[in-house]
C-alpha positions as CSV (number, residue, x, y, z in Angstrom):
1,M,0.0,0.0,0.0
2,T,1.4,3.4,-1.0
3,N,-1.1,5.7,0.6
4,R,0.8,8.8,1.7
5,Q,0.1,10.3,5.2
6,T,0.5,14.0,5.8
7,M,2.1,15.5,8.8
8,H,-0.8,17.6,10.0
9,T,-2.8,16.2,13.0
10,L,-6.2,16.1,14.3
11,P,-7.2,18.4,17.2
12,G,-6.1,16.9,20.5
13,S,-3.6,14.5,19.0
14,S,0.0,15.4,18.3
15,R,0.9,12.1,16.6
16,F,-2.1,11.1,14.5
17,P,-1.2,11.6,10.9
18,T,-4.2,12.5,8.8
19,T,-5.3,11.8,5.2
20,R,-8.9,11.5,4.1
21,W,-8.5,7.8,4.4
22,T,-7.2,7.8,8.0
23,L,-10.0,10.2,8.9
24,V,-12.5,7.6,7.7
25,V,-10.8,4.8,9.7
26,A,-10.7,7.0,12.8
27,A,-14.3,8.0,12.4
28,G,-15.4,4.4,12.3
29,D,-13.5,3.2,15.4
30,P,-15.3,4.3,18.6
31,H,-12.4,3.2,20.7
32,R,-10.1,5.8,19.2
33,K,-10.2,9.2,20.8
34,E,-9.7,10.8,17.4
35,A,-13.1,9.4,16.2
36,R,-15.2,12.5,17.0
37,S,-12.6,14.9,15.6
38,A,-12.4,12.8,12.5
39,L,-16.2,13.0,12.0
40,V,-16.1,16.8,12.6
41,S,-13.5,17.2,9.9
42,L,-15.3,14.9,7.4
43,C,-18.6,16.6,8.1
44,E,-17.3,20.2,7.8
45,N,-15.4,19.5,4.6
46,Y,-17.7,17.3,2.6
47,W,-21.3,17.7,3.7
48,Y,-22.2,20.3,1.0
49,P,-21.2,18.2,-2.1
50,L,-23.3,15.3,-0.7
51,Y,-26.2,17.6,0.1
52,A,-26.1,19.2,-3.4
53,Y,-26.1,15.7,-4.8
54,L,-29.2,14.7,-2.9
55,R,-31.0,17.9,-3.8
56,R,-30.2,17.4,-7.5
57,C,-31.6,13.8,-7.1
58,G,-34.9,15.5,-6.4
59,Y,-35.1,15.3,-2.6
60,P,-36.7,18.4,-1.0
61,A,-34.5,20.5,1.2
62,D,-35.7,19.1,4.6
63,K,-35.3,15.4,3.4
64,A,-31.9,16.1,2.0
65,Q,-30.9,17.6,5.3
66,D,-32.1,14.6,7.2
67,L,-30.3,12.2,4.9
68,T,-27.0,14.2,5.0
69,Q,-27.0,14.3,8.8
70,E,-28.0,10.7,9.2
71,F,-25.4,9.6,6.7
72,F,-22.6,11.1,8.9
73,I,-24.1,9.6,12.0
74,R,-24.0,6.2,10.3
75,L,-20.3,6.8,9.4
76,L,-19.5,7.5,13.0
77,E,-21.3,4.3,14.0
78,G,-19.1,2.4,11.6
79,R,-21.6,1.7,8.9
80,Y,-20.4,1.4,5.3
81,L,-16.8,1.7,6.5
82,D,-16.2,-2.0,5.6
83,R,-16.2,-0.6,2.0
84,A,-13.5,2.0,2.8
85,D,-10.5,0.5,1.1
86,P,-7.9,3.1,-0.1
87,E,-6.6,0.5,-2.6
88,K,-10.0,0.5,-4.5
89,G,-10.0,4.1,-5.6
90,R,-10.4,7.8,-4.9
91,F,-11.9,9.1,-1.7
92,R,-14.6,11.2,-3.4
93,A,-15.8,8.0,-5.1
94,F,-16.0,6.2,-1.7
95,M,-18.0,9.0,-0.2
96,L,-20.5,9.1,-3.0
97,T,-20.9,5.4,-3.2
98,S,-21.4,5.1,0.5
99,L,-24.1,7.8,0.4
100,K,-25.9,5.9,-2.4
101,F,-25.8,2.7,-0.3
102,F,-27.1,4.7,2.7
103,V,-30.0,6.2,0.7
104,A,-31.0,2.8,-0.6
105,D,-31.1,1.5,3.0
106,E,-33.1,4.5,4.2
107,E,-35.6,4.1,1.4
108,D,-36.1,0.5,2.4
109,R,-36.9,1.7,6.0
110,Q,-39.0,4.6,4.8
111,R,-37.8,6.5,7.9
112,A,-35.1,9.0,8.7
113,R,-34.0,10.2,12.1
114,K,-35.0,13.8,12.9
115,R,-32.4,16.5,12.1
116,G,-30.0,17.0,15.0
117,G,-30.9,13.7,16.7
118,G,-27.6,12.5,18.1
119,L,-25.3,14.4,15.7
120,L,-23.1,16.9,17.6
121,V,-21.6,18.4,14.4
122,P,-23.1,21.7,13.1
123,M,-24.1,21.8,9.4
124,E,-25.1,25.2,8.0
125,F,-28.1,23.9,6.1
126,S,-29.7,27.3,5.7
127,S,-26.6,28.7,3.9
128,G,-26.3,25.4,2.1
129,E,-29.7,25.7,0.6
130,E,-29.0,29.2,-0.4
131,R,-25.9,27.9,-2.1
132,Y,-27.8,25.2,-3.8
133,Q,-30.4,27.7,-5.2
134,R,-27.5,29.5,-6.9
135,E,-26.3,26.3,-8.7
136,P,-26.6,26.4,-12.5
137,A,-30.2,25.6,-13.6
138,H,-29.2,23.9,-16.8
139,D,-29.4,20.1,-17.1
140,E,-26.8,18.6,-14.8
141,T,-26.7,15.2,-13.3
142,P,-26.5,14.7,-9.5
143,E,-23.1,13.1,-10.0
144,R,-21.9,16.1,-12.0
145,I,-22.9,18.6,-9.4
146,F,-21.3,16.5,-6.7
147,E,-18.0,16.3,-8.5
148,R,-17.9,20.0,-9.3
149,R,-18.7,20.9,-5.7
150,W,-16.1,18.4,-4.5
151,A,-13.5,20.1,-6.7
152,L,-14.5,23.5,-5.5
153,S,-14.3,22.3,-1.9
154,V,-10.7,21.2,-2.6
155,L,-9.8,24.6,-3.9
156,D,-11.5,26.3,-0.9
157,R,-9.5,24.1,1.5
158,V,-6.2,24.9,-0.3
159,V,-6.9,28.7,-0.2
160,E,-7.8,28.5,3.5
161,K,-4.6,26.6,4.3
162,L,-2.6,29.2,2.5
163,R,-4.4,32.0,4.3
164,N,-3.7,30.3,7.6
165,E,0.0,30.2,6.8
166,F,0.1,34.0,6.2
167,V,-1.9,34.5,9.4
168,H,0.6,32.3,11.3
169,H,3.5,34.5,10.0
170,G,1.6,37.7,10.9
171,R,0.9,38.8,7.3
172,P,-2.8,38.3,6.7
173,E,-3.1,41.6,4.9
174,H,-0.4,40.4,2.4
175,F,-2.6,37.4,1.5
176,E,-5.7,39.5,1.1
177,R,-3.9,41.8,-1.4
178,L,-2.2,39.0,-3.3
179,K,-4.8,36.2,-3.4
180,V,-6.4,37.6,-6.6
181,F,-3.2,36.5,-8.4
182,L,-3.5,32.9,-7.4
183,L,-5.5,31.7,-10.5
184,G,-4.5,34.5,-12.8
185,Q,-7.6,36.4,-11.9
186,S,-6.0,39.8,-11.9
187,E,-3.7,41.8,-14.1
188,A,-3.5,44.7,-11.7
189,P,-0.6,47.1,-12.3
190,Y,2.4,45.7,-10.3
191,A,3.8,49.2,-9.8
192,A,0.7,50.6,-8.1
193,L,0.3,47.6,-5.9
194,A,4.0,47.6,-5.0
195,R,3.6,51.2,-3.8
196,E,0.6,50.3,-1.7
197,M,2.5,47.5,-0.1
198,K,5.6,49.6,0.3
199,T,7.8,47.3,-1.6
200,S,9.6,47.2,-5.0
201,E,7.9,45.9,-8.2
202,G,10.5,43.2,-8.4
203,A,10.0,42.0,-4.9
204,L,6.2,42.0,-5.5
205,K,6.6,39.8,-8.6
206,V,8.8,37.4,-6.5
207,A,6.1,37.3,-3.8
208,I,3.4,36.5,-6.3
209,H,5.5,33.8,-7.9
210,R,6.1,32.2,-4.5
211,L,2.4,32.5,-3.6
212,R,1.4,30.6,-6.8
213,K,4.0,28.0,-6.2
214,R,2.9,27.4,-2.6
215,Y,-0.7,27.2,-3.8
216,R,0.2,24.5,-6.4
217,D,2.2,22.6,-3.8
218,L,-0.7,22.7,-1.3
219,F,-3.2,21.7,-4.0
220,R,-1.1,18.7,-5.0
221,Q,-0.8,17.7,-1.4
222,E,-4.6,17.9,-1.0
223,I,-5.1,15.7,-4.0
224,E,-2.5,13.2,-2.8
225,D,-4.6,12.8,0.4
226,T,-7.6,11.6,-1.7
227,V,-6.1,9.0,-3.9
228,A,-4.7,5.5,-3.1
229,D,-1.6,5.7,-5.2
230,P,0.6,8.8,-5.7
231,A,0.8,7.8,-9.4
232,E,-2.9,8.8,-9.7
233,V,-2.3,12.4,-8.6
234,D,-1.7,13.9,-12.0
235,S,-4.7,12.2,-13.6
236,E,-7.0,13.3,-10.7
237,I,-5.8,16.9,-11.1
238,R,-6.5,16.8,-14.8
239,Y,-10.0,15.3,-14.1
240,L,-10.9,17.9,-11.5
241,A,-9.7,20.6,-13.9
242,V,-12.1,19.2,-16.5
243,V,-14.9,19.1,-14.0
244,L,-14.3,22.8,-13.1
245,T,-14.2,24.0,-16.7
246,K,-16.8,21.9,-18.4
247,K,-20.0,23.8,-19.1
């Protein structure tokens, strides 16, 4: 097995290396003290792509909310985790497949637990529904909307990690000024911005180059956490790029 483990740790644990796969394992083991923190992390990072998938499948907002919360409860209880094998594919595929199994099980029961029943992880469903209402109205499959939201969640996580690095070094204002250059979104005059930041134009260009390089490194690291084999990283990056650009 070649799954790479990153050096960041879950809250309250200085030694527990985390990837998306180790989070799944921890969330499914009630005897591990990291289980609750693992669920919180999974829930915060991935609930909206799953919620958007359910909404596009035709479930009304309240039912999609019930199903999303219950799905994470079941993960914490260890359900569906017998299918969590990093050797079998990408983490996003595992999450979506597990949700499909869960929904099939729930439809057999014709019953869902009330929202908030037993789940101590907040989900911003009100803002989530607002986000969903802004999704493109053109014909789009549930799988397609899930994959696009998954890709965007990856980008959001990378930007947040980069912002936190600047905050850690006491330069949050630098990040706010430079972040528009991350994806080539700005062609603002370097000279004017350099004057505002009290630096030279050459130094500003170097800072932007380093910012973009760090962004690419963090993005690649994030993708590495979601595939079983490092050899799959480049193909996953290309696939997510297609997902984000396809109309």
